[in-house]
TILONU-936692 format. One record per residue (C-alpha): x, z, y. Coordinates in steps of 0.02 Angstrom, whole numbers, plus 50000, padded with zeros to 5 digits. Layout:
<pts>
     u     w     v
     X     Z     Y
...
</pts>
This chain:
<pts>
     u     w     v
 49152 49941 49399
 49331 49989 49454
 49307 50178 49423
 49208 50123 49240
 49360 50048 49190
 49470 50200 49243
 49320 50317 49136
 49334 50198 48989
 49534 50208 48985
 49527 50392 49014
 49430 50435 48855
 49507 50303 48751
 49677 50408 48812
 49603 50570 48776
 49535 50520 48593
 49709 50395 48556
 49844 50488 48639
 49821 50667 48619
 49871 50704 48460
 49953 50860 48369
 50110 50813 48276
 50125 50919 48152
 50209 50889 47965
 50069 50922 47834
 50172 51085 47748
 50159 51156 47949
 49981 51102 47947
 49941 51184 47772
 50010 51354 47839
 49934 51375 48000
 49757 51371 48097
 49815 51347 48263
 49776 51200 48362
 49857 51101 48513
 49751 50978 48597
 49737 50890 48766
 49549 50877 48854
 49500 50777 49011
 49451 50861 49127
 49406 50723 49288
 49425 50543 49271
 49417 50504 49462
 49564 50612 49486
 49676 50565 49334
 49677 50795 49275
 49674 50853 49124
 49710 51002 49023
 49789 51078 48863
 49722 51201 48745
 49790 51300 48603
 49674 51370 48464
 49678 51461 48326
 49784 51626 48407
 49744 51762 48348
 49630 51891 48424
 49779 52021 48460
 49892 51891 48532
 49749 51862 48643
 49709 52027 48701
 49918 52067 48710
 49937 51907 48829
 49761 51945 48931
 49828 52102 48973
 50004 52070 49023
 50032 51989 49208
 50172 51864 49135
 50256 51751 49263
 50262 51569 49266
 50425 51602 49147
 50360 51699 49035
 50199 51578 49011
 50281 51422 48979
 50396 51528 48824
 50208 51517 48739
 50138 51352 48824
 50218 51221 48931
 50210 51058 48975
 50340 50927 49003
 50355 50755 49085
 50445 50614 48959
 50449 50482 49101
 50479 50332 49043
 50616 50400 48911
 50541 50438 48740
 50697 50559 48703
 50653 50742 48737
 50770 50826 48853
 50785 51018 48808
 50849 51050 48973
 50686 50957 49070
 50584 51079 49195
 50418 51124 49141
 50283 51070 49234
 50206 51190 49366
 50023 51229 49327
 49899 51399 49295
 49904 51455 49110
 49742 51577 49064
 49639 51630 48926
 49470 51580 48924
 49373 51661 48782
 49479 51611 48633
 49576 51481 48687
 49736 51478 48786
 49732 51334 48916
 49862 51253 49051
 49792 51162 49185
 49940 51049 49272
 49944 51084 49467
 49956 50915 49496
 49838 50729 49449
 49930 50674 49289
 50019 50470 49329
 49959 50341 49221
 50077 50256 49125
 50184 50421 49109
 50169 50524 48947
 50157 50706 48946
 50213 50824 48802
 50128 50993 48781
 50242 51125 48665
 50167 51283 48596
 50277 51414 48518
 50201 51533 48397
 50358 51630 48380
 50348 51680 48555
 50172 51767 48542
 50176 51942 48579
 50154 51984 48398
 50324 51882 48346
 50275 51875 48164
 50234 51668 48152
 50399 51580 48103
 50323 51411 48141
 50429 51284 48240
 50345 51238 48405
 50198 51118 48401
 50179 50980 48496
 50041 50849 48573
 50078 50711 48665
 49966 50626 48790
 49984 50463 48923
 49869 50406 49035
 49855 50212 49020
 49882 50120 49185
 49724 50059 49236
 49687 49868 49245
 49785 49762 49382
 49659 49732 49505
 49722 49577 49613
 49661 49581 49780
 49803 49497 49908
 49770 49332 49932
 49844 49189 50066
 49754 49161 50208
 49813 49012 50277
 49981 48879 50293
 50019 48834 50453
 50033 48672 50513
 49849 48661 50464
 49847 48472 50513
 49833 48361 50357
 49968 48243 50429
 50129 48300 50463
 50298 48224 50533
 50394 48171 50414
 50553 48291 50515
 50437 48430 50501
 50534 48580 50523
 50447 48746 50462
 50282 48818 50368
 50212 48990 50402
 50135 49072 50259
 50007 49189 50302
 49934 49329 50158
 49798 49448 50179
 49921 49615 50133
 50106 49650 50141
 50210 49570 50015
 50358 49609 49916
 50538 49551 49963
 50656 49445 49846
 50653 49291 49743
 50528 49205 49850
 50566 49053 49808
 50527 49064 49632
 50354 49050 49696
 50353 48933 49812
 50355 48745 49752
 50343 48581 49845
 50282 48418 49740
 50268 48238 49767
 50123 48159 49735
 50199 48086 49593
 50210 48262 49517
 50382 48274 49542
 50432 48438 49611
 50544 48408 49774
 50749 48488 49747
 50775 48619 49874
 50693 48557 50011
 50679 48741 50085
 50854 48840 50187
 50872 48965 50052
 50937 49114 50151
 50963 49286 50099
 50865 49381 50250
 50700 49312 50205
 50579 49266 50360
 50455 49402 50356
 50359 49489 50523
 50371 49654 50521
 50222 49687 50435
 50278 49573 50283
 50104 49467 50298
 50185 49309 50393
 50334 49220 50303
 50421 49083 50378
 50489 48933 50272
 50619 48813 50370
 50644 48636 50277
 50827 48623 50256
 50876 48548 50442
 51028 48458 50335
 50892 48355 50256
 50789 48326 50444
 50938 48274 50547
 51009 48107 50543
 51199 48083 50513
 51224 48241 50415
 51291 48233 50229
 51130 48310 50149
 51012 48186 50231
 51124 48044 50175
 51180 48106 50020
 51020 48180 49934
 50886 48116 50046
 50745 48192 50159
 50625 48314 50099
 50488 48223 50143
 50457 48028 50154
 50329 47941 50259
 50196 47879 50204
 50187 47990 50059
 50088 48154 50001
 50133 48302 49947
 50069 48484 49901
 50134 48641 49938
 50105 48783 49810
 50118 48976 49825
 50106 49044 49662
 49985 49191 49587
 50107 49274 49502
 50192 49335 49672
 50167 49528 49678
 50123 49623 49852
 50207 49762 49901
 50106 49862 49777
 50179 49773 49636
 49992 49674 49590
 50009 49472 49588
 49908 49359 49699
 49717 49347 49675
 49768 49169 49644
 49870 49017 49675
 49862 48924 49844
 49908 48740 49893
 49906 48641 50034
 49897 48447 50023
 49950 48362 50173
 50003 48178 50201
 50172 48139 50286
 50180 48017 50451
 50318 47959 50546
 50461 48077 50615
 50432 48147 50774
 50590 48156 50882
 50527 48163 51065
 50566 48307 51179
 50400 48416 51222
 50343 48349 51397
 50207 48494 51491
 50182 48359 51610
 50070 48273 51485
 49975 48427 51441
 49781 48448 51494
 49744 48586 51573
 49559 48648 51565
 49526 48766 51695
 49366 48889 51672
 49243 48911 51795
 49259 49055 51898
 49162 49236 51861
 49139 49174 51690
 49225 49230 51527
 49245 49068 51468
 49419 49025 51402
 49580 48928 51492
 49605 48798 51358
 49752 48685 51368
 49777 48513 51263
 49949 48483 51200
 49904 48298 51133
 50005 48344 50972
 50018 48486 50858
 50134 48630 50925
 50226 48757 50806
 50079 48899 50780
 50195 49063 50802
 50289 49011 50967
 50157 48951 51044
 50065 49094 51043
 50182 49193 51099
 50280 49102 51235
 50148 49041 51332
 50046 49148 51468
 49933 49129 51620
 49985 49222 51791
 49854 49255 51940
 49915 49306 52097
 50062 49428 52132
 50136 49378 51960
 49999 49451 51870
 49980 49428 51685
 49810 49389 51634
 49790 49486 51487
 49652 49410 51338
 49648 49337 51168
 49754 49194 51129
 49714 49058 50996
 49751 48897 50930
 49643 48774 50889
 49625 48616 50827
 49764 48603 50714
 49877 48689 50858
 49833 48562 50967
 49740 48659 51093
 49782 48832 51144
 49671 48938 51250
 49639 49111 51323
 49476 49195 51330
 49496 49350 51469
 49484 49525 51457
 49383 49503 51633
 49304 49388 51713
 49389 49243 51806
 49430 49268 51974
 49419 49097 52103
 49608 49061 52167
 49761 48979 52108
 49850 49012 51945
 50003 48945 51845
 50023 48921 51645
 50217 48981 51606
 50299 48901 51453
 50465 48947 51394
 50553 48811 51361
 50609 48850 51176
 50426 48810 51130
 50422 48704 50999
 50322 48565 50913
 50307 48551 50727
 50491 48436 50705
 50571 48569 50800
 50571 48483 50970
 50602 48589 51134
 50544 48554 51295
 50663 48406 51347
 50762 48423 51212
 50756 48336 51057
 50786 48448 50903
 50928 48314 50834
 51029 48356 50994
 51175 48479 50937
 51123 48639 50850
 51251 48740 50951
 51187 48672 51130
 51015 48728 51079
 51060 48905 51031
 51144 48913 51225
 50992 48840 51307
 50889 48972 51216
 50985 49112 51290
 50938 49057 51465
 50751 49068 51434
 50703 48941 51572
 50524 48922 51606
 50408 48770 51640
 50251 48826 51773
 50116 48716 51760
 49992 48773 51930
 49813 48758 51916
 49649 48825 52011
 49493 48921 51958
 49340 48881 52074
</pts>
């Protein structure tokens, strides 16, 4: 269907855009004709034809070994770009000139770019006979840009739970293809159940928090509207209120890296529960070991939803000799359960789960340290990168 649309646009361009611009007087004085013709809609190629050239001139052009500069004195094609003004010093396009029957042709070396205007200029006075006093004759051509085909979508917004704590710290927005950078907050809205837009809920920083592929965006709720005892929370109030419902919307006009808008808008509706201000306690986790000699996944039930990205990155399983168990990590049940599917069958023996203390729950609480503890201490502790070890056995 896309090729059919391109073909339709192509032939419309040939019939409507490749026009010969001559005054009425000049048109009456000459039999010359300059026109563009479609060559292949699939590759955006076209060529220029000049008709009405006297036979003697055609024979002389055919017999002479003209170089590109000499050919361009007779017929040249220029790129206008976005400007309508013609630059007399503009370089002519490279391509191939040829006499085909009774027609002079020029074929550009490279495919034409949709949306760019091209101008063919034929100079009768530069013909070998040099008898014509007509000024240059021109024909302009532009391939319309093909219809924008929106393909990129929002695939998931984490946390996936339907009920989030009042002090939820961040959201992760995943896209199916790389996105564009800049002005992201113009396309993201958080609305209260009443329809009112929440004013400045996110921490807006110049350095947008994208992953290396530009397919995952991290959105932080402004910490000043989460931590008790700080001015924004006291004066403006929390971004989210317990007992209320909200909708986080990613608008479809946001463009991906190719400049195309999203295929559609995406919304996540959720309810807000009581705030979570307790540190993570790994002692309460349930480790569910698989059976030996199987490929069953190792499962760990946290008893609460944890930060999606950090839980996948900061938890590993080790066997004897500090050997990391390779496999595929996943989170299930609204990020409450972590699992590791091994690449090789489990062997019986003693294992341990290693969890970095910087792991977070949905409210930003770490192991042994709630989020509301001084942020500077939090940074210092992150640098120590201490680990909690949880032993388990496979039989």
